[in-house]
N, C-alpha and C positions, 0 to 999 in steps of 0.2 A: 763871910760867904765871900768866895773865892773870884779873883780875877778873872775876865773875859774880857778877850780882843770882839771887837765889831766883828771882824768875819767870823768866828767864832759863834756869834748870835745870829748872823745871819744864816750860816751851815745848820744851825742846830732846827731853825722855825724850816728851810727849806728841806733837813730831813724827814721830818715829822708830817711837812705836804705829800714826799713823793711817799713814806712808808702810810700815810693814811687809805692811797688806794684809787682812788675816785681820779686824781689829777694827773695830769702829764707833764713831765719836766718840759720848759720850755730852752733851745739852747740860747737863746738871748736873754741879756742882761736885766738885770730889773728896769732900767733906767731907758733904757730900747723896745721892751715890750710891747707889743701893740704898732708899732711903726712900720713895719711890710705887713700888711696886712695877706698877702699870698703865704706866708709861712704859721699864720695862726690856726688851731684845732680846739673845738669842742673840749672844755676841761683843761686847756693848756693853763700854766701858772709858770710867775717867774720873781724872784724875792730880791728887794734894792735895799740896801742899806744906804735910808737918804742924808740922815742929819745924827751928829754925837753932840751932844753938849754938856757942862757939866750943870749938876739938877740945882743944886742952890749953893749959897756963896758957904765955902767948908774950907777947913782948913788942909790942905795937899801934903800928906806924907809920902813919899817917895816908897817906902816901906809898905806903906798898908792900900796905896795905891787913889785912885777917887770914883766917886759915886757918880756917874752918867745916866740920862736919857740919851737914847737913840732912836731914831726916827724909822719903823720897817714898813715898808707900803709890801703887800704881797698883789701882784696884781692876776684876774683867772681873767680868762676868753671862753665868752659862749655863741652860738649859735644864734642869730637871727633872720628867721624868714620873715619875708613880707605876709604871708601868708597861717604866720604862725606866734604874730608879734605877743602876743598876753602869754601864752603857754611857754613861749621862750625867754621870757623876761622873767617866770617864777623859774624856771628853771633855774638863769644864773642865780637869781635869789636863795635856790637852795642849794648853790655851790658857795653862794658867799658864807651863808651860815655853819655849811661843813667845813670850811677855811678856819670860820671864825671860832669856831669849838673845836678843832685839831689844833691852832697855834693855841691857844688857852691851856690846853691840855696840856704844856709843855711841860716837864716839872722845874719847879722852883724854887730848886735846892741854891743856886746861884743867879737865878734869874727871875725877873717879875716883868710880865709882861699885857701892857692893860691893851683893852682897845679902844679906838678912836671914833672911828668913822668910817662911811664905807659910799665911794663915789663910783657912779655910773657912768660910762660914756658909749653912745654908740657911734660905731666906724661907720664914715660916709663914704667910702670906699668897697665898702662888702661888705656880707653880710653877719655882722660879726657887733656883737658889743662887749667890751669890757668893764671888770670893776675893779676898783684900785680900793684894800682893804687897807687902811694905817692902822698901826699899832704904836705903843710907847713902849719898850723895852729898859726895865730899870736893872742897870749891874755895873760891875766895879770894875775898869782898867787898871792897869798897871801903869804905872808911872817911873821903874824902873827895874 
């Protein structure tokens, strides 16, 4: 398994989401996506690398690198109108399903991605709801 940087993992997931065609890439980083509700659009997304940790206790050889788990969050925005709440929530759930299938479809040659959970949150300041989809990316990082 080739070594990948965390940046490369995040960019690979970002590229897959953009190539899918349903989503619009946000100019905001994943960590601040949705904080300014005036900047949200239906189908907007951002990808963030939250945390990287050694997956198991193992010998670490500088020549081989080390196997790690990286938590990746994919944030998606969807409109949420007062007069169409059920339909709009269903639309968000459809976007989630597409995002999960897109990320799980990424090549597994040097990267394994596991779906972990989805969390939905209504934005109080605007007619939007966001979904945060958490994945665990298993990959090797270089030590030297």
